[in-house]
PASEBA-1860 file (N, C-alpha, C; in nm, 3 decimals):
! residues 138
1> MENCMKTI> 2.383/10.623/9.675/2.462/10.504/9.690/2.537/10.504/9.824 ~ 2.586/10.623/9.861/2.660/10.634/9.985/2.569/10.608/10.105 ~ 2.443/10.655/10.101/2.347/10.629/10.209/2.315/10.480/10.218 ~ 2.306/10.415/10.105/2.277/10.272/10.101/2.390/10.193/10.166 ~ 2.515/10.232/10.141/2.631/10.165/10.199/2.634/10.185/10.351 ~ 2.601/10.307/10.396/2.597/10.333/10.540/2.490/10.247/10.606 ~ 2.377/10.233/10.544/2.268/10.152/10.597/2.309/10.005/10.603 ~ 2.371/9.956/10.499/2.416/9.816/10.496/2.520/9.792/10.605
9> HSVVFFVL> 2.615/9.884/10.618/2.717/9.871/10.722/2.654/9.875/10.861 ~ 2.555/9.960/10.879/2.487/9.969/11.008/2.413/9.839/11.041 ~ 2.345/9.783/10.941/2.271/9.658/10.961/2.368/9.544/10.992 ~ 2.477/9.536/10.916/2.576/9.431/10.938/2.636/9.446/11.079 ~ 2.668/9.567/11.119/2.724/9.592/11.251/2.623/9.551/11.359 ~ 2.496/9.586/11.341/2.391/9.552/11.436/2.378/9.399/11.448 ~ 2.377/9.329/11.337/2.365/9.183/11.338/2.487/9.121/11.406 ~ 2.604/9.173/11.377/2.726/9.123/11.439/2.722/9.142/11.591
17> VLVVVAFI> 2.681/9.258/11.637/2.669/9.284/11.781/2.565/9.189/11.842 ~ 2.454/9.169/11.774/2.350/9.079/11.823/2.402/8.936/11.837 ~ 2.479/8.889/11.740/2.536/8.754/11.746/2.634/8.743/11.862 ~ 2.718/8.842/11.881/2.816/8.840/11.991/2.744/8.839/12.126 ~ 2.644/8.920/12.143/2.568/8.925/12.269/2.499/8.791/12.294 ~ 2.438/8.733/12.191/2.372/8.604/12.206/2.473/8.496/12.244 ~ 2.590/8.497/12.183/2.695/8.401/12.213/2.741/8.414/12.359 ~ 2.763/8.536/12.405/2.804/8.560/12.544/2.695/8.513/12.640
25> FLILKENR> 2.570/8.541/12.608/2.458/8.499/12.692/2.455/8.347/12.704 ~ 2.472/8.276/12.593/2.469/8.130/12.597/2.585/8.073/12.677 ~ 2.702/8.131/12.663/2.818/8.083/12.740/2.797/8.106/12.888 ~ 2.748/8.222/12.925/2.723/8.250/13.066/2.616/8.159/13.123 ~ 2.516/8.128/13.045/2.408/8.041/13.091/2.460/7.900/13.116 ~ 2.548/7.851/13.030/2.604/7.718/13.047/2.698/7.711/13.166 ~ 2.766/7.818/13.197/2.863/7.819/13.306/2.804/7.865/13.438 ~ 2.671/7.878/13.444/2.606/7.917/13.569/2.631/7.814/13.676
33> PDEDKILL> 2.638/7.856/13.801/2.649/7.757/13.907/2.523/7.671/13.907 ~ 2.527/7.568/13.986/2.420/7.469/13.986/2.297/7.519/14.060 ~ 2.245/7.635/14.018/2.130/7.695/14.086/2.004/7.611/14.071 ~ 1.986/7.552/13.955/1.863/7.478/13.929/1.876/7.331/13.964 ~ 1.993/7.288/14.008/2.015/7.148/14.039/2.008/7.126/14.189 ~ 1.987/7.000/14.225/1.992/6.962/14.365/2.123/6.889/14.390 ~ 2.158/6.871/14.515/2.285/6.810/14.551/2.301/6.671/14.490 ~ 2.193/6.597/14.480/2.196/6.465/14.418/2.256/6.471/14.278
41> QTLDCQSD> 2.226/6.577/14.205/2.274/6.591/14.067/2.416/6.642/14.059 ~ 2.470/6.697/14.167/2.604/6.754/14.162/2.708/6.668/14.232 ~ 2.665/6.575/14.318/2.761/6.487/14.386/2.812/6.381/14.290 ~ 2.933/6.333/14.316/2.993/6.229/14.233/2.955/6.089/14.278 ~ 2.871/6.079/14.381/2.835/5.947/14.433/2.688/5.944/14.469 ~ 2.639/5.822/14.483/2.506/5.798/14.537/2.518/5.683/14.635 ~ 2.450/5.697/14.748/2.462/5.596/14.852/2.333/5.590/14.932 ~ 2.300/5.470/14.979/2.185/5.455/15.068/2.210/5.521/15.202
49> KIDASVYN> 2.336/5.550/15.233/2.369/5.616/15.359/2.330/5.764/15.358 ~ 2.312/5.821/15.239/2.278/5.963/15.228/2.126/5.976/15.214 ~ 2.065/6.042/15.309/1.920/6.058/15.312/1.875/6.159/15.207 ~ 1.749/6.147/15.165/1.691/6.241/15.068/1.695/6.384/15.119 ~ 1.690/6.403/15.250/1.695/6.539/15.305/1.827/6.608/15.272 ~ 1.933/6.532/15.254/2.063/6.587/15.214/2.067/6.601/15.063 ~ 2.025/6.497/14.992/2.026/6.500/14.845/1.943/6.615/14.789 ~ 1.836/6.654/14.856/1.745/6.755/14.804/1.789/6.899/14.831
57> LQGHTSLV> 1.905/6.919/14.893/1.958/7.054/14.911/1.995/7.113/14.776 ~ 2.007/7.245/14.770/2.045/7.311/14.645/2.183/7.264/14.601 ~ 2.200/7.252/14.471/2.323/7.199/14.414/2.447/7.278/14.447 ~ 2.434/7.406/14.475/2.551/7.488/14.504/2.583/7.494/14.654 ~ 2.519/7.409/14.734/2.544/7.403/14.877/2.690/7.366/14.901 ~ 2.759/7.441/14.985/2.900/7.411/15.011/2.923/7.350/15.149 ~ 2.832/7.375/15.243/2.846/7.322/15.378/2.711/7.271/15.425 ~ 2.709/7.146/15.472/2.584/7.082/15.513/2.585/7.063/15.664
65> GAIITFNR> 2.483/7.112/15.729/2.463/7.084/15.871/2.371/6.964/15.880 ~ 2.423/6.852/15.929/2.345/6.729/15.929/2.378/6.646/16.051 ~ 2.304/6.538/16.066/2.331/6.443/16.172/2.394/6.319/16.109 ~ 2.502/6.275/16.169/2.568/6.152/16.124/2.532/6.042/16.224 ~ 2.489/5.929/16.173/2.463/5.812/16.257/2.581/5.717/16.241 ~ 2.638/5.677/16.353/2.754/5.589/16.353/2.712/5.447/16.389 ~ 2.786/5.349/16.340/2.759/5.209/16.375/2.809/5.177/16.515 ~ 2.917/5.246/16.556/2.970/5.224/16.691/3.028/5.355/16.745
73> IPLSEDER> 3.013/5.367/16.874/3.066/5.481/16.949/3.143/5.422/17.066 ~ 3.253/5.471/17.109/3.321/5.593/17.067/3.398/5.571/16.936 ~ 3.428/5.684/16.874/3.504/5.682/16.750/3.651/5.655/16.781 ~ 3.715/5.581/16.691/3.858/5.556/16.708/3.936/5.683/16.671 ~ 4.060/5.686/16.713/4.145/5.802/16.679/4.163/5.812/16.528 ~ 4.174/5.698/16.459/4.188/5.700/16.313/4.063/5.759/16.247 ~ 3.945/5.723/16.298/3.820/5.777/16.242/3.813/5.928/16.266 ~ 3.849/5.971/16.385/3.849/6.115/16.415/3.946/6.189/16.323
81> KTLTELGI> 4.063/6.131/16.302/4.164/6.193/16.215/4.111/6.202/16.072 ~ 4.048/6.096/16.024/3.991/6.095/15.887/3.884/6.202/15.873 ~ 3.795/6.212/15.971/3.689/6.313/15.966/3.748/6.454/15.965 ~ 3.850/6.476/16.047/3.917/6.607/16.052/3.982/6.639/15.918 ~ 4.048/6.541/15.858/4.112/6.561/15.727/4.010/6.595/15.619 ~ 3.888/6.542/15.633/3.782/6.572/15.538/3.717/6.709/15.564 ~ 3.757/6.775/15.672/3.701/6.906/15.705/3.569/6.897/15.778 ~ 3.536/6.781/15.828/3.410/6.760/15.898/3.428/6.797/16.045
89> VLDEDSLI> 3.338/6.881/16.095/3.343/6.927/16.234/3.228/6.862/16.309 ~ 3.262/6.780/16.407/3.161/6.714/16.490/3.131/6.798/16.613 ~ 3.003/6.803/16.651/2.963/6.867/16.776/2.955/6.757/16.881 ~ 3.065/6.736/16.951/3.077/6.626/17.048/2.968/6.631/17.156 ~ 2.923/6.752/17.190/2.821/6.767/17.295/2.682/6.725/17.247 ~ 2.666/6.703/17.118/2.534/6.670/17.066/2.510/6.519/17.056 ~ 2.605/6.439/17.101/2.595/6.294/17.090/2.474/6.241/17.165 ~ 2.385/6.174/17.093/2.271/6.105/17.152/2.273/5.963/17.096
97> IDHMIARI> 2.300/5.868/17.180/2.317/5.726/17.146/2.425/5.713/17.039 ~ 2.386/5.707/16.911/2.486/5.692/16.804/2.474/5.803/16.699 ~ 2.406/5.912/16.733/2.385/6.025/16.643/2.464/6.146/16.690 ~ 2.524/6.218/16.594/2.599/6.338/16.629/2.581/6.444/16.520 ~ 2.561/6.569/16.563/2.549/6.681/16.468/2.687/6.711/16.412 ~ 2.691/6.741/16.281/2.819/6.770/16.216/2.801/6.876/16.109 ~ 2.910/6.947/16.082/2.918/7.038/15.967/3.004/6.967/15.864 ~ 2.945/6.942/15.748/3.011/6.860/15.646/3.027/6.940/15.518
105> PSESICPL> 3.150/6.963/15.473/3.168/7.026/15.341/3.109/6.934/15.234 ~ 3.041/6.991/15.137/2.976/6.909/15.034/3.073/6.816/14.963 ~ 3.195/6.865/14.939/3.292/6.781/14.869/3.339/6.663/14.954 ~ 3.305/6.660/15.083/3.345/6.551/15.172/3.235/6.447/15.192 ~ 3.119/6.469/15.135/3.008/6.375/15.156/3.041/6.237/15.099 ~ 3.091/6.233/14.977/3.121/6.103/14.914/3.228/6.025/14.990 ~ 3.342/6.088/15.025/3.439/6.012/15.105/3.384/5.973/15.243 ~ 3.296/6.054/15.298/3.239/6.025/15.430/3.160/5.895/15.428
113> VEIENISR> 3.077/5.876/15.326/2.992/5.756/15.323/3.072/5.630/15.294 ~ 3.197/5.644/15.254/3.282/5.527/15.233/3.339/5.473/15.363 ~ 3.329/5.550/15.470/3.378/5.506/15.601/3.280/5.402/15.656 ~ 3.333/5.287/15.697/3.248/5.177/15.743/3.163/5.213/15.864 ~ 3.216/5.293/15.953/3.145/5.326/16.077/3.028/5.422/16.055 ~ 3.016/5.478/15.937/2.905/5.570/15.908/2.788/5.488/15.857 ~ 2.672/5.506/15.921/2.555/5.431/15.874/2.455/5.521/15.803 ~ 2.452/5.652/15.836/2.353/5.739/15.773/2.391/5.886/15.794
121> IFIPETSL> 2.357/5.968/15.695/2.370/6.114/15.705/2.233/6.171/15.672 ~ 2.179/6.252/15.761/2.046/6.308/15.735/2.030/6.443/15.803 ~ 1.929/6.516/15.756/1.892/6.643/15.818/1.754/6.621/15.879 ~ 1.742/6.638/16.010/1.612/6.613/16.073/1.508/6.713/16.027 ~ 1.384/6.671/16.035/1.274/6.760/15.999/1.273/6.875/16.097 ~ 1.258/6.996/16.045/1.267/7.114/16.131/1.132/7.166/16.177 ~ 1.025/7.119/16.117/0.894/7.171/16.158/0.839/7.084/16.270 ~ 0.796/7.149/16.375/0.738/7.079/16.488/0.588/7.103/16.491
129> NLTDYEIK> 0.515/6.998/16.512/0.372/7.011/16.528/0.343/6.997/16.677 ~ 0.325/7.109/16.744/0.305/7.108/16.888/0.159/7.100/16.928 ~ 0.070/7.086/16.834/-0.073/7.089/16.866/-0.111/6.984/16.969 ~ -0.069/6.858/16.949/-0.104/6.752/17.043/-0.043/6.779/17.179 ~ 0.084/6.825/17.180/0.151/6.853/17.306/0.081/6.967/17.379 ~ 0.045/7.072/17.308/-0.020/7.188/17.369/-0.156/7.151/17.424 ~ -0.229/7.065/17.352/-0.363/7.027/17.398/-0.353/6.944/17.527 ~ -0.259/6.851/17.532/-0.246/6.763/17.648/-0.198/6.840/17.771
137> NN> -0.119/6.944/17.751/-0.061/7.016/17.864/-0.136/7.142/17.902 ~ -0.250/7.169/17.846/-0.329/7.288/17.882/-0.443/7.254/17.971
END
């Protein structure tokens, strides 16, 4: 009888430990960062001003290197102040017509697209196909 009680207690203890481990696993899985999501799924806004190249970044992205297209240049002092307050760093030397490279915190993307002077945020394609250029210049 005593062996039977030890076995029952062991089984109950094993089941209890198994339930606790499963519960912890499920909680950790639910609280995982947005590894499987894209930025589109984690942002609080959607806008035509945000290009798919930005939306398709990993959901846990905290800083986006992108190009901002402005409706008018030069920027007013108020616009510069707003961008600075949002933590956006512009590379002034990269200005080409109305495009400028910027470092944008992910949490600032939604307020950024609300600015009237912003027309688009995108990440340029990084792959270059030099085949035609190389053929013409050889």
